[in-house]
N, C-alpha and C positions, 0 to 999 in steps of 0.2 A: 129401311126407315131408320133415321138417326134418332137415338134417344137423347133427350135433354135433361138437365138438372140431375145428372148422375156423376158419381165419382169417376175420374179418368182411370183407365186401366193402366197399371204400372207393373212391369214384369218383376221389379225388385220386391214390391209388396206381395205379389202373388207367390214368389218363391219363399218369402218369409212365412206366409200363411199356409201354404199348401205345398208338399204334404208335411214337411218338418216344422212348419210354422206353428201348428197347434201344440206341439211338444214345447216349443219355446215359450208360448203364452202360458201354458201350465207351469212351466219352470219359473216364470216371472211371478205368477200368483203365489207359488209355494215359497219363494224367497221373500216376497213382501210379507206374507203371513208369518213366516218364521221371525223376521225382524220385528214385526209388530208384537208377536207373542213375547219375545225376549224383552222388549221395551216395557210391556205391561208388567212382566214379572219383576223387573228391576224397580218399577215404581211401587209395587206392592211391598218390596223388601224395605223401602224407606218409610219410616213411621214418624208421625208428628207427635206422638205421645205414648206413654206407657200407663195403662189403667191399673188402679189399685183395687183389690178385693179383700174383704175381711172374711176369714174362714173360722169355723169352730167345729172341732171333731171331724175334720176331713172334708167339709163341704162349705160352700159360700153361706155367709150369714145374710139372710134376705131382709131381716128386720132388726129392730133395736133390742130384742129380748132373746134370752136363751136360758137353758137350764144348766146349773152347775152346783155341785155339792147339795143336791136335792132341794135347790132353791131356784126360783125364777128371778133372773137379774135383768134389769133394763139399763141400757147404756144412755146416760145423760149427755156425756160428751166424750168423744174420741178424736184426738188430733195429735199430729206430731210433725216436727221439722225434719227435712232431709237437706243435706248440703254436700258439697264436693262430689257430685254425681260424676262417675267415671265409667266409660265403656272401654273394654279391651278385648282383643281377639287376634285375628290375623295381622292387622295393622297395629302400630304402636298405640298404647293407651292414650285416651284424650278425654277432656271434659266438654261435653256438648253444652252449648249456651242455652240457657232456659229462657222461655218467653217472659217478657215483663207483663205481668197481670196482677190483679189484686191479691192473688195467691202465691205469686212468685217474684223474686228478684232474679238477677242474672246467675246467682249461685245458691239461692236458698228457696225451698218450696215448702209450703204448709199443706199437708194432707189432712183433710177433715171429711172422711168418707160419708156418703149418703146412706143412712140406714132408716128405712121407712118405719113409721109406727106400725106395730104388729096388728093393731085394730083398724086397719084401713077399710074404707067402704067397699062393699062388694061391687062387682062389675055392673050389675043391673041398676046401680044407682047413677050410672052414666059416666062416660069418660071425661066429661068436661071438668068435673071436680078433681079427678085424678090428675089431669093435665095441669090445672091451675096449681095444685099442690106441688107437683114436680117442678114447675117453673119457679115457684116461690122458694122451694128447698134448694134449687140450684144456686141461688144467690148466697146460701149459707154453707154450702158444701163444696168440696173439691176432691174428686176421685182420680185426678190425672197428674202425671208428671209431664209437662208440656215443653217441647223443644222449640227454639226459635226458628230452626230450619230442620227439615226432615233428616233423620239419621238412619244409617244402614244397620238394622238390628240383625239381619241375616248373617253378617260376618262377625258380629260381636259374640263373644263367648262368656264374658263375665261382666256383671254390673256391680260397681262398688259405690258406697255412699256412707256418710256419717249421720247417725241419728242425733242431730245437734245443730246448734247455731255456732258458727266460727267465733273464736274469742274476739276478733276485731269488730264483729257486729253485735256480739251478745250483750255488751254493757254500754251501748250508746243511749242517748236520750230517746226514749220511746216516742215522745211527742214529735220528734223531728225525723223519725225513720219512716221509710216507705212501707206500705202494706206488703206483706202480712206481718212485718216486724213491729207494727204499732198496735197490735191487738191486745187489749188488757187481759183477756182471758188466758193468754199464753205468756204472761209476764209476771215474774215474782217481784223484783225491785231493780232499780238501776244498778245497785251493787251486785246482786245475785244474777241478774239477767233473765233470760227466758226459760220457760218450761219447754224442754225439748220434746217431751212426750206427756200427754195428759189423758187419763182414762178415769172417768167418774161414773160409778154404777150405783143403782138403787135396788136393794133387795126388799123383801116383804117387811122386815123390821130393822134393817141396818143398811148402812152405806159402805162402799168399798172404793177407795181411790188410789191411784198411782200417778204421782207427779214427779217427773224426772228432770233434773237440771243441775247446774254446777253449785257446789256448796263449799264453804270454807273460803269465801272470797273476801279479801281485805281491802277496805277503802275507808277514807276519813268519815264517811257517813253513807247511809243508804241511798242518798241522792248523788253519789259520786261513783265513777268507774274505778275498778281496781287497775293498778298499773302492771300487774303480772298475773299469770294464770292462777286460778283458784286451787285450793288444796285437793279437792276432788272435782276435776273437770266433768266427769261422768258423760263423756262423749263416747258413744259406742260405734265402732266401724264394722261394716259388713262387706264381704266379698262373696257374691252369689254367682254360682255357675248356672248357666241357662239350661232349663230342663226341656222346654218346648220351643216355641218361636219367639219368645221374649216379649210378647204383647202385653203381659200383665205381671204385676208384682202382688204377691199374696202375703198377708200378715195373718199368722195363726194365733188367734186370741187364746185358745186353750193351752198352747205351748207357753205363751207368756205367763199365764197364771198357774202353771204346773207347780205343785207342792206348796202352794200358799193356803192359808187357813180360811180366807174369805170372810173373816170376822172383822169387826171394827179395828181390833188390834193388829189385823193382818194388812191394813192399809200402809202405804209408803209415801211420805211427804219429805223424807230426808231431814226431818226436824231433830231427830236424835238417833241413837244407835238402834234402829229398828231392824229386827231380824228379817222381816218381810222384804226390806230393800235389798239385803244381801241375796235373798232367793231370787228376786225379780231381776237383778242385775246378772246373776248367774244364768238365768233362763234366757235373757237377751243374748248372751255371749255363746251359749252352748246348746240351746234347744231348737235351733233352726226356726226361730220365730218368723223370719222372712224367707221367702223363696221366690225365685224369678222363673216364671213359667212362659 
């Protein structure tokens, strides 16, 4: 009897399949799996952003209040500019291009981390309220340094940046600049430029603030740009060695405020010769306020 609708018998196929053919098939599966595994690993090494976390006393700060100097302090605003972001490692150092978003230009990013109200509703009040709050807060906050194209963090060993706005961008007309350089809350004046770092906190009976920016800027008026660098540029540069996989940048709030009095007189606005400004600047430069994890 002749069988129909069957594959024709070919000796060359039979030799491939039996008896050594099975080994060849297994080898092909192994090679394909190995290639797929390596490809997936390389994709995981390429990151689209670096997340930022605020820590206090060695652990992430989950909400906008913490205890310091036997007082409960609530954070009213915490924001800072980063510029000249550079990665270095096995390959030559380079500046990855940043995504153009309301929080970033090609060279400057404004970080304004999300810190929830410590009196958030309990879970049994429903997830809808929480999700709506998170959605609305996401429009006011930015926890990420976002890259225009994925970067290889696995081969990067050091992250460098300036806590500042570059001089060429710092004193332009804020009404004509792109976001985030047009935000009034992070601007002093046309002559003085932007606040590079802003921290406003409320205690039980007092406030404490730290506003960092350039001072001693000379111009014909507050509505004009200086033609040369200010007497105190107050741009702080960081070179951070990678501690883990480089997926997040940590700012230690307690290290920033170390040795400060936390009284009204301990605030720093660079309006005069304030001792607190000297302490805070020293902390930024010497206390490992930022770490790259």
